[in-house]
N, C-alpha and C positions, 0 to 999 in steps of 0.2 A: 504494500500500500504506500503510495507516494504522498507526502505531506508537504504543502507549500505554505510557508509562513509569510504573511504580508505585514508590512509596517512593523517589523520586529528586528531589532539589531542584536545580533549574537555577540557576546563578549569575546575578546581574543582568547585563543586557546591557553595562553600562558597566564592569564589573569586569575588570581586566587579569589575564592569566595571569602566572605567574612568569617565563616566558621571553619575554614580549612587550616590545618596546622602547617606552618611553613616548612617544617622538617620533612613532611611527607608529600613532597611534590612529585608529580609523575611527568613523564615526557609528554609533550603535546601530541594529541591525536588529531588526525586529519578529519575534518567534518565531511559528512556524506553529502550535504547540500552545499553546492557552490553557487557563486553568482551567475555562472553560465547557465545553470538550470533554471534560475528564476527569471532571467532576462532574455530568454529566447525570443527573437522577433517572430511575429505572425507572418505567414506566407500569403501574399496578396496576388490572386490570379486574375481578378476582374478589375475594370476601371472604377473610379469613383462614380457614385450615382447609379451603379448597377442594382437593379431590383430583382431578387430571386424569391420564388415561392415554390413550395413543394408539398407533397403529402395530399391527404384527402381534401383539405379546404381548397387548394388550387384546382384540383380535378372537378370539384363541385362548381367552382367558379366558372370554369370553361364550359361545363354543361349548361349552366344558367345563361351564359352569353349566347350559346346556340339556341336555347329555348326562346330567348327574347326575339330573335330573328324569325323563328318558326311561328310564334304567336302573332307576329305582324302580318304574315302572308296566309295564314291558315283560313282566313275568311274569304279568300279568293278562289277556293276549290269548288269545282262543280258548276253546273249550269245556272245555279242560283247564287253563285259567288259574287262578292262585291269587288269593285275596282278601287285602285289606289291612285291618288293624285300626288305626284312627287315633283317638287320644285327644287332645282339645283341652285348652285351658287350664282349662276348667271341669270336667275329668274325665269328659266325655261321650264315650263310645266309639261309633264308627261302623265297621261292617264292610261293605265294598263292593269291587267290582272294576270299577266304572265310572270311566273316565278323568277325566271332567269332575267327578265328585263328589270324587275323590281330590285333584286339584290345587286344588279349591276349599277343601278342608279343610286343605291343607298351609300355606296362607297364605304363599305364596312372596314373599320380599322382594327377590330379585335382579331388577333391572329388565329385563334381557335374558331371563332364564328366565320372567318373567311373560308373555312373548308366547306361550309354549306354553299357558298357562292361557287366554289369550284365544282361541286357535284351537280349543281343546277346548270352550270355552263356545259359540263360534260354531257348531261342528259339532252340539252338543247342541241348540241353539235351532233351527237350520235343518232338521236331519235327524232328530235324536233318538238316533242310534246311530253307531258308528264313531269315538267320541272317542279311544279308545286307539289305533286305527289311525292317525289323523291325527297324533297326537303321536309315535308310533314312526317314521312316515315322515319327519316333520320332523327328528327327531333323527338319523336315518340319512343324510338329505341333508346335514346339517351335519357329520356324521362323515366323509363322503367328501370334502367340500370342505375339511376341515381340512388334509388332506395337501397339497392344492394351495396353500393359503395359506402353509403353512410352507415350501413350495418356492419361494415368491416370485411366484406367479401373481397378477395383479391381481384383486381381488374383482369388479370390473365384468365381467371376462371370464367368471368363474364364473357370475355372475348372468345374463349374456346366454345362456350355454349352458343353464342351468337353465330359463330361460323357454322356450327353443326346445324342449327336451326335454318340458316340461310340455304345450306345445301339441300336440306330436306324439302324446303319450300320450293326451290327451283326444280327439284326432281318431280315434285307433285305437279308443278305448273306445266312441265313438259308432257305429263300424262293427260292433262285436262285440255290442252290447246286443240283447236279445231283447224283442219287444213282446208283452205279455200283456193286451191291451185286452179289455174286456168284450164288445166287438162281435165278437171273433174266437173266442169260446168260449161255452158255455152257462153258466147261472147257477151250476150245481153245480161245473163245472170251474173257473170263475173263483174261486169261494170256496175250492176246494181249493188253487189256486195261492197265494192270499193266506195260507192257513193254513201253507203251506210257508215263505213269506217270514217270517211271524211266528215259526215254529219255529226258523228260522235265527237270528233276533235273540235268541231266548231260550236258544239253545244255550250261550252263554258266561255265562249268568246263574245265580244261585243256585237259581232255581226251574226250571232246565232238567232234563234227565234224565227221570225218570218223570212229572213234571208238565208237560212241554213241550207235548204235544198238548192237554192239558186247558186250559191257559191260552192256547194259540195260538188255539183255536177261540173261546174267550171274547173275546179281543181282536178277532178278525175280526168276530164278531157285533156287538160294540160299535161298531166303525167303520162297518160296513155299515148300522147303524140310524140313522146321522146323515143329514142332508140333503146336498145337493150342495156346500154350502160347506165341509163337513167341519170345522166349528169344534171344535177340540180342547177348548175349555172346557166343551162339552156332554157330555164323557165324565168322569164323576166317579169317584173311587176312594176308598172308605172302608175303614178298617182296624178289625177287631174281634179283639181278642186272645183266644186260646184256640181249641180245636178243631184240626182237621186242615186241611191245605191244600186237599184235595179237597172240603171243605165250603164253599169260596168259590162264589159264584154271581153271575149277571148280572141286573140289573134293567133292563128296557127302558123306562126312564123316569127319574124323579128319586127318590133316596132320601137321607135325612139322619137323623142320630141324634136321638132324642126330646129335646126341650129341657126345661129346668127347668119344673116345673108345680106348681100349688097344689092345695089341697083341692078336690075335685069333679072332678078330671081323670078319675078312673076311671069316672065316670058318663057320660062323653062317648062317642059312637059310635066304634068302632074299624074299621068297614068301611062305606064309602059308595060306591055305584055312581053314576056320572055326577055327580060333585059340582060345585058352583059355588064357585070359589076366589076369595077376595079377599086382596090383599096390602096391608099397612098399614105406615106408618112413624110411628105415634102410640102413645102410652102409653094403656093401658086400665086404670088403677088410680087409687085415691085417693092424692093426694100428701100427705105429712106436712108440717105447718107448719114454717116455719123457726124456729130456736131464738130468734132475736132479733126475731121478728115481734111487732108491737104493734097492737092493735085498740082503739080508743076507742069505747065504746058507752054510751048513757044508759039503755037498757032491756035486761034479760036476754033478752027475746024477739028482740032484734036479732041476738044471737049465734046463736040457733037458725036464724034466716033465712039467715045466712051458711053454716051447715052444710048446710041444706036446698038452697041454691043449688049447692053443690059436688056433692051427690048427684044433683041434677037434671042437671048437666052430664054426668056419667058415664053416667047412665041414658039420656039423649038420644043419646049416641054408640052405646050398645049397641042401642037400639031402631032406630036408622038402619041398623046393620049387619044386623039381623034382617030389616028390611023390604026390603033390597037383594036378598034371596033367596039369599045366600051361606050354605053350610053347612060350609065349611072356611075358617077365619080364621087367617092367618099374619101375624105382625108382627115387625119388626126390634127393637122395643122391648118392654118388659115388659107382660104381661097379668096383672093381679092376681087375687086369689082371688075377689073379687066378680064380675068378668067371667067367670072360669072357671066358676063355679057358674051364672051367668046363662045362658051358652051351653049348659052341660050340661043344664039344665032344658028347653031347646028343641031338643035333638038336634043341636047344632052342635059341631064339633071346632075347637079353637083351640090355637095354639102360639105362645109369645112368645120373644123373644130368639133368633130364627132367624139363623144366620150369613149375612153379606151374600152370600157366594158361592152358597150354597144358594138364597137368595131370588132371585138373578139367574137361576139355572138354572130355577127353577120358573116365573119370569115368562116366560122365553124358550120354555119347553116348553109351558106351558098357555095362553099368550096373554094373561095377566092383566097389569094395569098397576099399579105401585106407587102407593098413594094416601097423601097427607099429610093428608087430611080425609075425614070420612064424610058430609059434606053433599052432597046430590044425587048419590048414587052411581048411575051409569047402568049398564045391563046390559053395555055394550060393554067396561067395564074389568074385568069378571069373567072368570076363566079357567075352563077345564073340562078334564077328562080322563075316561077310561073307568072308572077304578077307583082308589079311595084306601083304604089299609089300614095298620094298625099291626101290625108283626110282631116277634116276639122272635127276636133273633139273638145266640146266646151269652148273655152277661149283660147285653146292651144291647137296647133297643127302638128300632126304626127305623120312620119314616114313609115309606111308599112311594106314589108317584104313577106309575101305568102307563097306557099307551094315550094319550099326549099327542098331540093332533092338530096343534098349531101348529108346533112344531119338534121334530124327532126327537132324542132324547137317550138316554143310557144311563148306568148307574151300576154299577160293579163293587165288590162287598163282599168283601174279602179276609179269610180266617181264617188263623191261624197261632199257633204256640206262643210263641216269644220275640219281644221287641220289636225286636231288631236284625234278626231274620229277616224279620219282616213289613214292616219299613221298607225293606229291600233288595228285597223282592218288589214293593213299590209302585214303586220306581225301575225295576225290570226291566219291569214292566207299562207304564210310561210310555214306555220305549224301544221296546217292541214296538208300542204304539199309534202312535207316530210313524212307525215303519217301514212299517206297513200303510197309514197315511194317505198317506205319500209314494208308495207303490206304486200306490195307487188314483188318485192325481193324475197320476203320471208314466207309468204303464203299461209301464215298461221295467226289465228285470232283467239281472243278470249272475251267473255262477257264483261262489260263495265258495270258502273253503278255500285261498286264495292262488292260485287258478287265473288270475284276471284279472291279478294282479300279475306272475305268471310270463310270461304272454303279452305284456304290455306291455314287460317287460324284454327278451324275445327280439326284439320288434319294434325297440326302440331300439338293441340291439346290432347288428342288421343295418344299421340306418340309419347308425350311427357309422362303419361300414366304408366308407361312400360319401363321407365328407367328410375333410378334412385339417386339420391345425393342432391347437391346444390344445383346441378344441371337441370334437374326436374323443375325447380322453381323458376330458373332463369328462362328456360325454353317456354314454359307456360306464360311468363311475362312477355316474351317475344311474340307469342301467339296473340295475347291480348293487345299488344301494340299494333298489330295489323288491323285491328278493328277500328283504328282511328279514321280510316278512309270513309267507310259508310257512316260512322258517327259524325264526322265533319260535314259530309254531304247532307245529312239530316238537319244538323244545326244551322247550316247556311241557308237551307230552304225554310227554316222556321218550324220544323217538325220536332216532336218529342223523340229525341235520340234514344232514350232508354227503351221506349216502347218499340221503336223500329228495330233496335238490335236484338231485343228478346224474340221478336218474330223471325228475324233472320237466323238466329241461333237454332230456333226450333226447326226451320226449314232445312238448314244445312245438316242437321242431325238425322234427317230422314233420307231414304234412298231416292236419287234423282233430283235432289234439291240443290245441286251444286251451282246453278246459274241464277239463283234468286238474289236480287239486289234492291237498292232503294229506288222507289218510284217517285220522282220529284213532281210529277204532274198530278198524281192522284193521292198524294200523302199516304203512302203505304209501301208495300213491297211488291215486286213483280219478277217474272222470269225475264231478265234483261237479254237473254239470247233470243227469246221469241219477239221481244220488242225492238230488236235490231240495235241495241246499244253495244257496239262492238269496238274493240281496241286491238291493235297488234300485240301479240304476246311479248314481243321484244320490249315494249314500253314497260310492262310489269317486271320482266326479267331484269332489265337494266336498272329499274328503280329499286328493286329489292336488293340487288347486289351492291349498287352504289351507296344506298342508305346504310347497309350493314357495314361496308368498308369505312364510311365516314364516322359511324358510331364507334367502331373499333379503334379508329385512329385517335379520336379524342380520349378514349379510355386508356390508351397506351401511353399517354403523356404523364410522366410522374414529376416533372419539374418544368417550371417556366422561368426563363431568364430574359429580362428586359434591359437592354443597354441603350439608352437614348443617345449616347455619344457615338455609337458604332456606325451611324449613318455617315458621319463626316469624319474622314481620317485625319489624324493629328498631323502636325507639322513634322514630327519625328518620323512618322510612317511615310510621309511623302518624300522626305529626304532619303530614307533608307531605300525606297523604291527607285528613286533616281540614281542613287549610288549603285544599286544592283544592276541597273541598265547601262552603267558606264557614262552617265550624264553628269555634267558639272552642276554643283549647287547653284540655285538661282538667288540672286541678290537684287536689291533695288537698283534700278537703272539697267537691268538685264532681263527684263520681262517679268520680274517679280513685283510685289507690292510693297 
């Protein structure tokens, strides 16, 4: 046992006590405790101001931070979910009920809560829908694990049980999913099934309700018009303010807004059948001289020769384009008034400063190749389509390319009154397109409305009764957490969630009741497979897997270290970095401050 004496001065070894006889002196003995033992310096590993927290309190704090984000977005779930109005620092307002959009605009600072934003972004990129579902599931998994953490259960036991429950749920999901492959049905029936999947994705969106079937059919037609690769970049969405939502339409080809044009544009043709299209990345205009340009000439006729040479260069380019046989000219750079009038006189349509994304879609759709020169233009680099036209849409004019043979593509032009409304409509269309695309690729669906979550919950409850130990309680809690989806759907619709869940538990305990879910229209329960509330099974598979991974990630953190100074490296660190790179130190007057 070591003893450290503080504020105590030991007498010298040769000092005699008051009652010690001087004749019985003993040689001095070396003390066991020396000053080196008492004055050992503490080892400093972190900078000043570093905040460290560990143990159960910091784990519970991380879970509470995640739950705060989940409680914010849980009311947006389902067809009766509410929207959120988010105003950023620049006073720009956004109205949305998409989970990924909301957490992106919130700019979450808490490092643990930021993991929810990551899984929502992953769900949005991979599937396109189910972002709110994955965040609510992750939050509920953390909520049910919080009780075990506070009771002293080791986090690794909880993680191991969660992993086992997730694998069991995914295995059961694979057994329940229904195959809707094109080979098993006619073209009309297959399209009708895809329309139902798109309608389910649009149910919870702002454009659901009376516009659900209208946009669902438009989305399915857009996806089915693509080739086998189903490249989502070939589906364009353009927004035109004004008009009603039902005035939106689908262009089976490429459409983009008319670009800036010079005089002579109105004389160009607005309708061309079987056009030859050339795509350029060069300027077709006379460049102005630089302000500090200097030309030394001895004869005034020499200046005229310089001007004539410049005009000859531009005319040579225009003649080469006309000789190539192209009658539609698109360029990423400017096309001046001279070139515009030149093309108009020869019955050629031209457009300059076309956005890069639209140029890429035109190139992929028409088979044309982007050219950086007009010298020796061969016919193989020209694209073609069945029809080109310029159409008035609201207050805007759009250039439309239809009947593209090389790569199938589609463009949806959305109409709407308010800017916020049409922006949310675009996000909703993107989610529906991703859902239909995933369904076409995967061919497997499950019933929505909380039916699949209730069936997986019942399956895990029955499994938990066959095992013993702490895992039994944890898997049972995991099964209860899956019920948050039908519970939240009921609460968002204003129903009694306890009554709805009791009815669902009773149905899923019987044979053939695996597809019963929440009926938000009749305030009860229904067979959602019969009512065509369908979702791709990949949405549920990815949501359960990602939510479990996020919960296990938070549970595996045993210490949090916050160093506010770590973002800005110190002067010593910068000097050492420069020294390691062989650079001389910077002083004032040599680029330093």
